[in-house]
C-alpha positions in Angstrom: 19.8 40.2 16.9 20.1 42.1 13.7 19.4 45.8 13.7 17.0 47.5 11.4 20.0 49.0 9.4 21.4 45.6 8.9 18.1 44.1 7.8 17.7 46.8 5.2 21.3 46.4 4.0 20.6 42.6 3.6 17.5 43.3 1.6 19.3 45.7 -0.7 22.1 43.1 -1.3 19.6 40.4 -2.0 18.1 42.4 -4.8 21.5 42.5 -6.6 21.9 38.7 -6.6 19.9 37.2 -9.5 21.8 33.9 -9.8 23.9 32.6 -12.7 23.4 34.3 -16.0 25.2 31.9 -18.4 24.1 28.4 -19.4 27.3 27.0 -17.9 26.6 28.7 -14.6 23.0 27.5 -14.6 24.1 23.9 -15.4 26.6 24.1 -12.4 24.1 25.5 -10.0 21.4 22.8 -11.0 23.8 20.2 -9.4 24.2 22.1 -6.1 22.1 19.6 -4.1 24.1 16.6 -5.5 26.8 15.8 -3.0 26.7 12.1 -3.9 24.3 10.0 -5.9 22.1 9.1 -3.0 20.4 12.5 -2.4 20.1 13.5 -6.1 16.9 15.1 -7.2 16.9 13.1 -10.3 17.1 9.3 -10.2 19.4 9.0 -13.2 22.7 10.9 -12.5 25.0 12.4 -15.2 27.1 9.5 -16.6 24.4 6.9 -16.0 22.4 5.4 -18.8 18.8 6.7 -18.9 17.8 4.0 -21.4 18.9 1.3 -18.9 16.7 2.9 -16.2 13.8 3.1 -18.6 14.3 -0.6 -19.4 14.2 -1.5 -15.7 10.9 0.4 -15.3 9.4 -1.3 -18.3 10.5 -4.8 -17.1 8.9 -4.1 -13.7 5.8 -2.8 -15.3 5.5 -5.9 -17.5 6.0 -8.2 -14.5 3.6 -6.4 -12.1 1.0 -4.7 -14.5 -0.2 -2.0 -12.1 -3.7 -0.9 -12.7 -4.0 2.0 -10.2 -2.0 5.1 -9.4 -1.2 3.6 -6.0 0.2 0.5 -7.6 2.2 2.6 -10.0 3.7 4.6 -7.1 4.9 1.4 -5.5 6.3 0.1 -8.7 8.3 3.3 -9.2 9.6 3.1 -5.7 10.9 -0.4 -6.4 12.6 0.8 -9.6 14.3 3.7 -7.8 15.4 1.5 -5.0 16.8 -1.1 -7.3 18.6 1.5 -9.4 20.2 3.1 -6.4 21.3 -0.4 -5.1 23.1 -1.0 -8.5 24.7 2.5 -8.1 26.0 1.5 -4.6 27.6 -1.6 -5.9 29.6 0.5 -8.3 30.5 2.9 -5.4 31.6 -0.1 -3.3 34.0 -1.2 -5.9 35.2 2.4 -6.2 36.0 2.6 -2.5 38.2 -0.5 -2.7 40.1 0.9 -5.7 40.6 4.5 -4.7 41.0 4.4 -0.9 44.2 2.9 0.4 43.7 3.3 4.2 41.8 0.4 5.8 40.3 2.7 8.5 38.9 5.1 5.9 37.6 2.1 3.8 35.8 0.7 6.7 34.1 3.9 7.6 32.9 4.5 4.0 31.9 1.0 3.6 29.9 1.0 6.8 27.9 4.1 5.7 27.4 2.5 2.3 26.1 -0.8 3.7 23.7 1.1 6.1 22.3 3.0 3.0 22.0 -0.4 1.2 20.0 -1.9 4.0 17.6 1.1 3.9 17.1 0.7 0.2 16.5 -3.0 0.4 13.9 -2.4 3.1 12.3 0.3 0.9 12.2 -2.2 -2.0 10.7 -5.0 0.1 8.1 -2.7 1.6 7.0 -1.4 -1.8 6.8 -5.0 -3.1 4.7 -6.1 -0.1 2.3 -3.2 -0.7 2.1 -4.0 -4.4 1.4 -7.7 -3.7 -1.3 -6.7 -1.2 -2.9 -4.4 -3.8 -2.8 -7.1 -6.4 -4.2 -9.7 -4.0 -7.2 -7.5 -3.1 -7.9 -6.6 -6.7 -9.3 -10.0 -7.8 -11.3 -10.4 -4.6 -12.9 -7.0 -5.0 -13.7 -7.8 -8.6 -15.3 -11.2 -7.7 -17.3 -9.5 -5.0 -18.6 -6.9 -7.5 -19.6 -9.7 -10.0 -21.3 -11.8 -7.3 -23.2 -9.0 -5.6 -26.8 -8.9 -6.7 -28.3 -5.5 -7.1 -30.6 -4.6 -4.2 -34.3 -4.1 -5.4 -35.6 -0.6 -5.2 -38.3 -0.2 -2.5 -41.0 1.0 -4.9 -40.4 -1.9 -7.3 -40.4 -4.4 -4.4 -43.7 -3.0 -3.0 -45.3 -3.1 -6.5 -44.2 -6.7 -7.1 -45.6 -7.8 -3.7 -49.0 -6.1 -4.4 -49.2 -7.8 -7.8 -48.5 -11.3 -6.6 -49.9 -11.8 -3.0 -48.8 -15.2 -1.5 -51.5 -17.3 0.2 -51.1 -17.7 3.9 -50.1 -21.2 5.0 -50.7 -22.9 8.3 -47.2 -21.8 9.5 -47.9 -18.2 8.7 -51.5 -18.1 9.9 -52.2 -16.4 13.2 -52.5 -18.7 16.2 -56.2 -18.1 16.6 -57.0 -19.8 13.3 -54.8 -22.9 13.9 -56.6 -26.0 15.1 -55.4 -27.1 18.4 -54.3 -30.8 18.5 -55.6 -32.9 21.4 -52.9 -33.6 23.9 -52.2 -37.3 24.1 -52.3 -39.0 27.4 -48.9 -40.1 28.7 -48.4 -43.9 28.7 -47.5 -45.8 31.8 -43.9 -46.2 30.6 -43.3 -42.5 30.7 -43.9 -42.2 34.5 -41.1 -43.2 36.8 -41.7 -46.1 39.1 -41.8 -45.4 42.8 -40.8 -48.3 45.0 -42.6 -48.5 48.3 -40.3 -49.6 51.0 -41.5 -50.3 54.4 -39.7 -48.7 57.3 -38.5 -51.5 59.6 
């Protein structure tokens, strides 16, 4: 565990470090998190064509026509996954060209193929969610159109008071209904009983 003197010394040293001062230093530090293209903070890496990525996004947007922020999120996820998959194909070709040892190639290719599988699953999951959202959108729109507005209680009571309905025989209370005489059963309705003599 650090002593109080060491902690104080660390704090004093930290005050001296203010990061890079020049524009070249700042540019170099901005790429610190970039070990390889898969964990980049930005989608389009240096040396890649930003216009091509924008074209990919525009094509997906024309195809899917997202109408909500959630749909737009899934669309962007599909675009990023597809862009990184294209980058991996370039990386795969580079592994074959630059690495001579088969053992090293297999190790690098195995890691690359695992990452490809994750990106393909990410693309497929985003596509399924986008399809689900688009399937629900027309159904929700139809339900809104078909739904009749519920009448307000005060309006319904006023309409009932203004136009009372006459009571019919079905709605009249049982005391006012005329009782129909019960018809006597015919002889055919009774079962026949056969008299048998005990022998």
